[in-house]
C-alpha positions in Angstrom: 6.3 -153.7 -100.9 4.4 -152.6 -97.8 2.1 -149.5 -98.2 2.8 -146.7 -96.0 -0.3 -144.2 -95.2 1.3 -141.4 -96.7 1.6 -143.0 -100.1 -2.4 -144.3 -99.7 -2.7 -140.3 -98.6 -0.8 -139.4 -102.0 -2.7 -141.4 -104.0 -6.1 -139.8 -102.5 -4.7 -136.4 -103.6 -3.1 -137.5 -107.4 -7.1 -138.8 -108.0 -8.3 -135.4 -106.4 -6.6 -133.9 -109.4 -7.5 -135.7 -112.2 -10.7 -138.1 -111.5 -13.9 -137.4 -110.9 -15.5 -137.2 -107.5 -17.4 -140.6 -107.9 -14.4 -142.7 -108.2 -12.7 -139.8 -105.5 -15.1 -141.5 -103.4 -15.2 -144.8 -104.0 -10.9 -144.6 -103.7 -10.8 -143.4 -100.7 -13.9 -146.1 -99.5 -11.9 -148.8 -100.7 -10.1 -150.3 -97.3 -6.7 -151.4 -99.3 -6.0 -149.7 -102.3 -3.7 -151.2 -103.0 -4.6 -154.9 -103.1 -4.9 -156.5 -107.2 -5.9 -159.6 -106.9 -5.8 -161.4 -110.7 -7.3 -164.2 -111.8 -5.2 -167.1 -113.7 -6.6 -169.9 -115.5 -4.8 -172.7 -117.7 -4.2 -172.0 -120.5 -6.6 -173.8 -123.5 -6.5 -176.8 -125.0 -9.1 -176.2 -127.7 -9.8 -172.7 -129.4 -12.3 -173.2 -132.2 -15.5 -174.9 -132.7 -17.0 -175.2 -135.4 -16.8 -171.8 -137.7 -15.7 -170.4 -134.6 -12.1 -169.6 -133.9 -10.7 -167.6 -130.7 -7.6 -165.3 -131.3 -6.0 -162.9 -128.8 -6.5 -162.3 -125.7 -9.5 -164.5 -125.8 -7.2 -167.4 -126.2 -4.0 -167.5 -124.4 -4.9 -166.1 -121.1 -1.0 -163.9 -119.9 -1.6 -161.5 -116.5 1.8 -160.6 -116.8 4.0 -161.1 -120.4 3.3 -157.7 -121.4 3.3 -159.7 -124.8 -0.5 -160.8 -125.4 -0.3 -157.6 -128.5 2.5 -159.4 -130.2 0.6 -162.5 -128.9 -2.7 -161.5 -131.1 -1.0 -160.0 -134.4 1.4 -163.5 -134.4 -2.4 -164.9 -134.2 -3.3 -163.4 -136.2 -0.3 -163.7 -139.0 -1.2 -167.5 -138.3 -4.5 -167.9 -139.0 -4.6 -165.6 -142.3 -1.9 -167.9 -143.7 -3.8 -171.2 -142.5 -6.3 -170.1 -145.1 -4.2 -169.0 -147.2 -3.0 -172.7 -147.8 -6.4 -173.9 -147.1 -8.8 -172.2 -148.8 -11.7 -170.4 -148.1 -13.6 -173.4 -149.0 -12.0 -176.0 -146.5 -11.9 -173.4 -143.5 -12.0 -176.4 -140.8 -8.8 -177.6 -142.0 -7.5 -174.7 -141.9 -8.5 -173.7 -137.8 -7.1 -177.6 -136.9 -3.9 -176.3 -137.8 -4.2 -172.7 -137.0 -5.3 -174.5 -133.4 -2.5 -177.3 -133.9 0.4 -174.3 -133.8 -0.8 -171.5 -131.8 -2.1 -174.0 -128.9 1.3 -175.6 -128.8 3.1 -171.8 -128.8 0.5 -170.3 -126.4 0.4 -173.5 -124.1 3.9 -172.4 -123.2 4.3 -169.1 -122.8 1.1 -169.1 -120.3 2.7 -171.9 -118.5 6.1 -169.8 -118.2 4.1 -166.6 -117.2 2.4 -168.5 -114.4 5.7 -169.6 -113.0 7.1 -166.3 -113.0 4.2 -164.6 -111.5 4.4 -167.1 -109.0 7.9 -166.4 -108.2 7.3 -162.6 -108.1 4.8 -163.3 -105.7 6.9 -165.0 -103.0 4.8 -168.3 -103.4 6.7 -170.8 -102.8 7.7 -173.6 -105.9 9.0 -176.8 -105.3 12.3 -176.3 -107.0 13.3 -173.2 -105.8 13.6 -171.1 -102.6 10.7 -168.0 -102.3 12.2 -164.6 -104.3 12.7 -161.5 -102.4 13.5 -158.6 -104.6 15.2 -157.0 -101.8 17.8 -160.2 -101.4 17.9 -162.0 -104.4 21.0 -162.5 -106.2 21.2 -161.6 -109.9 21.3 -165.8 -110.9 18.0 -165.7 -108.8 16.5 -162.8 -110.6 17.7 -164.2 -114.2 14.6 -166.7 -114.6 12.3 -163.5 -114.5 14.1 -161.5 -117.8 11.0 -161.1 -120.6 14.0 -162.6 -122.9 13.1 -166.5 -121.4 9.8 -166.6 -122.3 9.7 -169.6 -125.0 9.3 -168.4 -128.3 10.7 -165.1 -127.4 12.1 -164.0 -130.8 10.0 -166.3 -133.1 7.4 -168.1 -133.0 6.5 -171.0 -135.7 3.9 -169.4 -138.4 2.5 -172.8 -139.8 3.5 -176.6 -139.3 5.4 -176.8 -143.0 
């Protein structure tokens, strides 16, 4: 969707109602205020070192899934189950199991979300034509639905 000058002016007027003068000034001085650059990165292969472990958004860089809170909660639950299983005296084994479980799950989600982001941005993919939301059929839009995210309904809590 192209941004019109009316839309930009409306944004400025709304900003003046709710924001402080400094932020309004920065907004007015921004040449293209509707550009939203999101940097993406690949999924992590390792999420623990010694006795330090990444959980939550730090361990699964998703930019588009609106699932990060659910994923973070599940990270904590799986980590707790692994520590419970291995005991506090064997944290390295607990963290190895946690990593084995969560890296597999989050890698699939991150890769899926990267693909969906590319489709929504209209970027070329080798296995499909460019996506245009204005002319896309229901079938072309199907892949973008949240229900197709890997492990949408459930994810493994342990390797057992």
